[in-house]
Structure formats: C-alpha cells, structure tokens
C-alpha positions as CSV (number, residue, x, y, z in Angstrom):
1,M,112.6,137.6,77.4
2,N,111.2,134.1,76.8
3,T,107.5,134.0,77.4
4,S,106.5,130.9,75.3
5,M,105.9,128.1,77.8
6,R,106.4,124.5,76.5
7,N,103.9,121.7,76.9
8,D,106.4,119.1,78.2
9,G,107.5,118.5,81.7
10,N,106.3,119.7,85.1
11,Y,106.2,123.5,85.6
12,L,107.5,125.2,88.7
13,Y,106.1,128.7,88.9
14,I,108.5,131.0,90.8
15,I,106.6,133.9,92.4
16,N,108.6,137.1,93.2
17,T,107.9,140.8,93.6
18,A,110.4,142.0,91.1
19,D,112.4,140.9,88.0
20,E,115.7,142.5,89.3
21,P,118.1,139.5,89.1
22,N,118.6,137.6,92.3
23,N,121.4,135.1,91.6
24,V,120.2,132.9,94.6
25,V,116.7,132.6,93.1
26,L,118.2,132.0,89.7
27,G,120.3,129.3,91.2
28,H,117.3,127.6,92.7
29,A,115.6,127.8,89.3
30,S,118.7,126.0,87.8
31,F,118.5,123.3,90.4
32,A,114.8,122.8,89.7
33,K,115.5,122.6,86.0
34,E,118.1,120.0,86.5
35,A,115.6,118.0,88.6
36,G,113.2,117.9,85.7
37,F,111.0,121.0,86.2
38,T,110.3,123.8,83.7
39,P,110.8,126.9,85.8
40,V,108.6,129.9,85.0
41,F,109.4,133.2,86.7
42,V,106.2,135.2,87.6
43,F,106.7,138.8,88.5
44,P,105.2,142.3,88.1
45,Y,106.8,145.4,86.6
46,R,109.0,147.7,88.5
47,E,110.7,150.8,87.4
48,N,113.3,150.1,84.6
49,S,112.4,146.4,84.8
50,E,112.9,145.8,81.1
51,Q,116.7,146.3,81.5
52,F,116.9,142.9,83.2
53,E,115.3,140.7,80.4
54,D,118.6,139.1,79.3
55,F,119.1,137.6,82.8
56,Y,116.1,135.3,82.2
57,S,117.0,134.0,78.7
58,D,117.3,130.4,80.0
59,F,113.9,130.4,81.6
60,D,110.2,131.0,80.8
61,T,108.6,134.1,82.3
62,L,105.1,135.3,83.0
63,R,104.8,139.1,83.5
64,L,102.0,140.4,85.8
65,N,100.4,143.5,84.4
66,F,100.9,146.0,87.2
67,V,103.8,148.0,88.8
68,F,104.8,146.8,92.3
69,K,105.6,149.9,94.3
70,N,107.3,150.2,97.7
71,S,107.6,154.0,98.0
72,S,105.5,154.0,101.1
73,S,103.9,151.5,103.5
74,V,100.5,152.1,101.9
75,A,101.8,151.6,98.4
76,Y,103.6,148.4,99.5
77,I,100.4,146.9,101.1
78,I,98.4,147.8,98.0
79,S,101.1,146.2,95.8
80,V,101.1,143.0,97.9
81,F,97.3,142.8,97.4
82,K,97.7,143.3,93.7
83,L,100.3,140.6,93.6
84,F,97.8,138.2,95.2
85,M,95.0,139.2,92.8
86,H,97.1,139.1,89.6
87,T,98.9,135.8,90.6
88,T,95.5,134.2,91.3
89,M,94.0,135.4,88.0
90,Q,97.0,134.1,86.0
91,L,97.5,130.8,87.7
92,F,94.3,129.6,89.4
93,F,92.8,128.0,86.3
94,K,96.1,126.7,84.9
95,S,96.2,122.9,85.2
96,K,100.0,123.0,85.0
97,A,100.3,125.3,88.1
98,K,100.7,122.5,90.6
99,N,104.1,123.4,92.0
100,I,104.9,126.9,93.2
101,L,108.2,128.3,94.6
102,A,107.2,131.4,96.5
103,V,110.0,133.8,97.3
104,D,109.6,135.1,100.9
105,L,106.4,136.0,102.7
106,T,105.0,138.2,100.0
107,G,105.3,135.4,97.4
108,V,103.6,133.0,99.8
109,L,100.7,135.4,100.5
110,A,100.1,135.7,96.8
111,C,99.5,131.9,96.6
112,L,96.7,131.8,99.2
113,L,93.9,130.7,96.7
114,L,96.4,128.5,94.8
115,K,96.8,126.6,98.0
116,V,93.1,126.3,98.5
117,R,92.9,124.9,94.9
118,G,95.5,122.2,95.8
119,A,98.8,123.6,94.6
120,N,102.0,122.6,96.3
121,I,103.5,125.7,97.8
122,V,107.3,125.7,98.7
123,A,108.7,128.8,100.3
124,L,112.2,130.1,99.6
125,V,112.8,132.2,102.7
126,N,115.6,134.3,101.4
127,D,114.6,137.2,103.7
128,N,112.9,137.1,107.1
129,F,110.2,139.7,106.6
130,S,109.6,140.4,110.3
131,A,113.3,141.1,110.9
132,R,113.7,143.6,108.1
133,Y,112.6,146.6,110.1
134,A,113.5,148.3,113.3
135,L,110.3,147.5,115.2
136,A,109.3,147.7,118.9
137,P,109.7,144.2,120.5
138,H,106.0,143.5,120.8
139,A,105.4,144.6,117.2
140,Y,108.2,142.4,116.0
141,K,106.8,139.4,117.9
142,I,103.3,139.9,116.4
143,L,104.7,140.2,112.9
144,R,107.0,137.2,113.4
145,F,104.0,135.1,114.6
146,I,102.0,136.1,111.5
147,E,104.9,135.2,109.2
148,S,105.6,131.8,110.8
149,M,101.9,130.9,110.8
150,T,101.6,131.8,107.1
151,Y,104.4,129.4,106.3
152,K,102.9,126.8,108.6
153,V,99.5,126.9,107.0
154,L,100.3,127.5,103.4
155,C,103.6,125.7,102.7
156,S,104.5,122.1,102.3
157,C,108.2,123.0,102.7
158,C,110.3,126.0,103.7
159,I,113.8,126.4,102.4
160,F,116.2,128.6,104.5
161,P,119.8,129.6,103.7
162,A,120.9,128.6,107.2
163,K,119.7,127.4,110.5
164,S,120.2,130.9,112.0
165,R,117.4,132.2,109.7
166,Y,115.0,129.5,110.9
167,K,115.9,130.3,114.5
168,L,115.3,134.0,113.8
169,L,111.8,133.1,112.8
170,G,111.3,131.5,116.2
171,S,111.9,127.9,115.1
172,P,108.2,127.2,114.5
173,K,107.1,123.7,114.0
174,L,106.8,123.7,110.2
175,S,106.0,120.5,108.3
176,N,109.2,120.4,106.3
177,V,112.3,122.6,106.9
178,Q,115.3,122.4,104.6
179,F,118.6,124.3,104.6
180,L,120.4,125.2,101.4
181,P,123.3,127.8,101.7
182,N,123.5,130.7,99.2
183,I,126.5,129.0,97.4
184,L,126.2,129.5,93.7
185,H,127.7,127.5,90.8
186,D,131.4,127.5,90.4
187,S,131.7,126.7,86.7
188,Y,133.4,130.1,86.3
189,A,135.8,131.1,89.0
190,P,138.5,133.6,88.0
191,Q,141.5,133.6,90.3
192,Y,142.1,136.5,92.7
193,L,144.8,138.7,91.4
194,G,144.1,142.0,93.1
195,D,144.8,145.4,91.6
196,P,148.3,145.5,90.2
197,S,148.8,149.2,90.9
198,S,150.0,150.7,94.2
199,K,146.5,151.8,95.0
200,L,144.0,150.0,97.1
201,K,140.8,149.2,95.1
202,V,137.8,148.7,97.5
203,L,134.6,147.1,96.1
204,C,131.1,147.8,97.4
205,C,128.6,145.8,95.4
206,G,125.0,144.6,95.4
207,W,122.3,146.7,97.1
208,L,123.8,150.1,97.5
209,A,121.8,151.8,100.3
210,A,122.3,153.4,103.6
211,S,121.9,150.1,105.5
212,R,124.7,148.5,103.5
213,G,127.6,150.7,104.5
214,I,127.8,153.1,101.6
215,E,126.7,156.0,103.8
216,L,130.1,155.6,105.5
217,I,132.1,156.2,102.3
218,S,131.9,160.0,102.5
219,E,133.7,159.8,105.9
220,L,136.0,157.1,104.7
221,L,137.1,159.4,101.8
222,L,138.2,161.9,104.4
223,N,140.0,159.4,106.6
224,T,141.7,157.2,104.1
225,D,144.7,157.8,101.9
226,S,144.2,159.4,98.5
227,D,145.3,156.1,97.0
228,V,142.4,154.2,98.5
229,E,139.7,154.1,95.8
230,Y,136.1,152.8,95.9
231,L,134.2,151.0,93.2
232,L,130.4,150.8,93.6
233,V,128.6,148.1,91.5
234,G,124.8,147.6,91.7
235,T,121.6,149.5,92.3
236,G,120.1,151.2,95.3
237,D,119.9,154.8,96.6
238,N,120.5,156.9,93.5
239,S,120.8,160.2,95.4
240,L,123.4,158.8,97.7
241,I,125.3,157.2,94.8
242,S,125.2,160.5,92.9
243,E,126.8,162.4,95.8
244,L,129.5,159.8,96.2
245,V,130.6,159.7,92.5
246,K,131.4,163.4,92.7
247,S,134.7,162.3,94.2
248,D,137.3,161.2,91.6
249,R,138.1,158.3,94.0
250,V,134.7,156.8,93.5
251,T,133.6,154.9,90.4
252,Y,130.1,153.5,89.8
253,L,128.9,150.7,87.6
254,E,125.2,149.7,87.4
255,H,123.9,146.1,87.6
256,V,126.3,143.6,86.0
257,S,126.0,139.9,85.3
258,R,127.4,137.4,87.9
259,K,130.2,136.5,85.5
260,E,131.2,140.2,85.2
261,M,131.0,140.6,89.0
262,L,133.3,137.6,89.6
263,D,135.8,139.2,87.1
264,I,135.6,142.5,89.1
265,M,136.2,140.7,92.4
266,S,139.3,139.0,91.0
267,R,140.8,142.4,90.1
268,V,140.0,144.5,93.1
269,D,141.9,144.3,96.4
270,I,139.1,143.9,98.9
271,N,135.3,143.5,99.0
272,I,133.2,145.3,101.6
273,A,130.2,143.5,103.0
274,F,128.7,145.8,105.7
275,Y,125.2,145.4,107.2
276,N,123.8,147.9,109.6
277,P,123.3,145.9,112.8
278,S,120.4,148.1,114.1
279,I,118.3,146.1,111.6
280,L,117.8,142.6,113.1
281,I,118.1,140.6,110.0
282,N,121.4,142.3,109.1
283,R,123.0,140.6,112.0
284,F,122.2,137.3,110.4
285,A,123.1,138.3,106.8
286,L,124.2,135.6,104.5
287,P,125.3,137.7,101.5
288,Q,125.8,136.2,98.1
289,K,128.7,138.6,97.6
290,V,130.5,136.9,100.5
291,Y,130.1,133.5,98.9
292,D,131.2,134.8,95.6
293,S,134.2,136.4,97.3
294,L,135.0,132.9,98.7
295,L,134.8,131.4,95.3
296,V,137.2,133.9,93.7
297,G,139.4,134.3,96.8
298,C,138.8,138.0,97.1
299,P,139.5,139.2,100.7
300,I,136.3,140.2,102.5
301,F,135.9,143.2,104.9
302,I,132.7,142.5,106.9
303,N,131.4,144.2,110.0
304,S,131.9,142.2,113.2
305,E,128.3,142.4,114.2
306,V,127.3,140.0,111.4
307,E,127.1,136.5,112.8
308,M,129.0,134.8,109.9
309,A,131.9,137.1,110.5
310,N,132.9,135.1,113.6
311,D,133.5,131.9,111.6
312,L,135.3,133.6,108.7
313,K,137.5,135.5,111.2
314,K,138.4,132.3,113.0
315,H,139.8,130.9,109.7
316,N,141.6,134.2,108.8
317,A,139.2,134.5,105.8
318,C,138.1,138.1,106.4
319,V,138.9,141.5,107.9
320,T,136.5,142.9,110.5
321,A,135.5,146.1,112.2
322,E,132.4,147.4,113.9
323,Y,129.9,149.0,111.5
324,F,129.9,152.6,112.7
325,D,133.6,152.6,113.6
326,V,134.8,154.7,110.7
327,P,138.3,155.4,112.3
328,A,138.9,151.7,112.7
329,I,137.7,150.9,109.2
330,S,139.9,153.7,107.8
331,R,143.0,152.5,109.7
332,K,142.6,149.0,108.3
333,L,142.1,150.2,104.8
334,N,145.2,152.4,105.1
335,H,147.1,149.5,106.6
336,Y,146.3,147.2,103.7
337,L,147.2,149.9,101.2
338,E,150.8,149.8,102.7
339,N,150.8,146.0,103.1
340,K,148.9,144.6,100.1
341,H,150.9,141.3,100.4
342,L,148.8,140.6,103.5
343,L,145.7,140.4,101.3
344,V,147.3,137.6,99.3
345,E,147.7,135.7,102.6
346,I,144.0,136.2,103.4
347,S,143.1,135.0,99.9
348,D,145.1,131.8,100.5
349,S,143.2,131.3,103.8
350,I,139.9,131.7,101.9
351,A,140.9,128.9,99.5
352,S,141.3,126.5,102.4
353,Y,138.0,127.7,104.0
354,R,136.1,127.3,100.7
355,S,137.2,123.7,100.1
356,E,135.9,122.7,103.5
357,F,132.9,124.8,104.2
358,A,131.6,126.1,100.8
359,N,131.4,123.1,98.6
360,Y,129.1,123.8,95.6
361,N,129.0,120.2,94.3
362,Q,127.6,118.9,97.6
363,L,125.1,121.7,97.7
364,R,124.0,121.0,94.1
365,K,123.4,117.3,94.8
366,E,121.3,118.1,97.9
367,A,119.3,120.8,96.1
368,V,118.6,118.7,92.9
369,D,117.5,115.8,95.1
370,L,115.2,118.2,97.1
371,Y,113.5,119.5,93.9
372,K,113.2,116.0,92.6
373,S,111.2,115.1,95.7
374,F,108.8,118.0,94.9
375,E,108.4,116.6,91.4
376,D,107.6,113.2,92.7
377,T,104.8,114.5,95.0
378,C,102.8,115.8,92.0
379,K,102.9,112.6,90.0
C-alpha cells in the first residue's frame, strides 16, 4: 500500500469508512487524478482490511489508527465519532488538505472541523443514509432532514449517481448538485460468451447479504432444475454463504478485482441483481454490477421493484420478477436453461442500450471537467 505522499500537485483527500474496494469511488479517484489532483484515500481499519491493499497501488493512502465497527447501533455511532476525531487530528493542520471528497454522510460528518478551517468539502453521495433502514415515516423524515442539512451546510458540491437519488433526499436546495452515473471505465470489456455447457450458470456478486437476494437461493435450489448452478462472488453474510455452499450447485469466490469480475460476467449465463424493496433505497438502487453487465453484455435478472428495471425492460435489456416471488424466479431460470439462445438475444439488446445510454467516454469528460473546476477553486 503506497503511503508516501508526494510534494507536487493538489491533494484530494477521500474520506471513507472502510478500505474495502468500491469501484465507483476508485473511479472518481481516477477522474480526479486525470484532472490534476493527487488522490489520497483516508480510511480506518476494518476486519481483514489488509487483504485489500493491492487495490490502492495507484493511489496514496492514509490509514486512521482505529477499527470502524458496525456490529451494533452503539458501536456504529462510536465509530462515526472516532472517524471525526481521527480525521480531524490527521488533516486539520495539513496545509495541503484543502480539497476533500467525503463519501456519504459519515464522510461529510468527519469533515466538520475541516470545513470550519476552510477546506472545500465535496460529497460523493453514493448511498442515501436516511433511506438505508426500514424506519417509521416520521423517523425517516427527521433523519432525511438532518442528512440534507448536513450536505447543505458543509458541502460546496454534492455528486449524486442519478436524479432519483437527489429526489430521494427530498430535493433540498443545495449550492451545487451534479449527477455522474456509476459507469466505470471500459478499457477492458470482454465479450459475453455465456457458459458453453448445457447448464445455466447464475451469478450473484457484490455484497452478499439477505437484502440482496441470496437468502432466496436456498428456495431456488429446491425449485430450479439440477442443471441451474449458482456462483457467489464477493463478501457479506458469512454464515448465510457457508450454508449455501453446502450444496454442490453453489460455488463461492471471495472479493475479486474488477477485471476478474468482468471476465466472470462474460462466462456465466445471467447475472442476478436483486434488492429487497422493503428498504427504501433499494428501490432506487443503481448497482455497479448492472453497469458492468451492460459493458460486457451479460444478461441481467433484476427485481421489478427497482426503478431502473423499468427502463432496462423497455429495451429488452433485462429479465424481471418480483423480489419475493420465488416460483416466478424459478420458472424463468428453468425457462432460460432450456432456451439459452434467448440470452444471446438479450445480450444483443444490451449492446444497443449501452451505446445510447451508458457512454463512458461522455461520462469521463464530464467528470474530469468537474474535478478540474474543484482544482481551480483552490488556486
């Protein structure tokens, strides 16, 4: 892990609660680097955090000397306070710490005294904090108000992945709102081939937890043909993963690089992107794995309650079913097992959709220009 910061250029300190690789955040760091910044990732320890050091080889890092815990509400609140204290201690007296990219509400809260000192705080709102939990309506509105006011008071700019996420926050009157979709670089884009065998290989990747559909797999194993097999790739609920891999139809790989993930997507038959709709933010999910599927041409199976499913379905770029409708999900998987040629047709539709609605080159230009504007403000 590179921790030796250079003396040239303008620094952009990227505040996050974990070092687990987030390709969207890494993508923003690359845009900032192209714009002339020297990105520095600032994060605390988490369990097994050292296994991710290779993902930051192109960037400088600053490790905060505490373990961020989210095992309970109390532990989480204490960790957020520690993030604030350690971030302040590390950066308050650094003359180079003029520009901060704070990831989500927790990152922004950590920058409170940096703002008082005169730092330029930009929020990357990758996750609407107030919509992450199943709250009573009044509690949700209070938390959303706190979240929006925090961005309004502390941030010179808020970057959202889509207008829907801004509306989810209540469309507050922020000083500068920008929209940059979670479309990642396309310098490596293997062509979708699918699995050559007669089996149907189903991919579940990313955060592997009960709210992301993997709790349905035990029932799917009972309701789908024995030739429908499941590949889990990522991290998440270890106890649930351990139960699932007891089946010889389930294979598990831990965290892989984006290049490896794209290769996997090119060789499976279909990629599942399910988000439990009882959690508000999940209905507005903008998953990176969907954008990566679009890049490769891998057919996407997404639950119909997710807003972006409507547009994908309209262009025949996905398969849909309701989140909890295991019989319908099973029928469709069995159908594509017997008719794998239909997945190739979906892949062809994805190529057309990608060229029109998921243009990385246009996004890159807009993002680099945006980060250059931040650089100009500190000169």
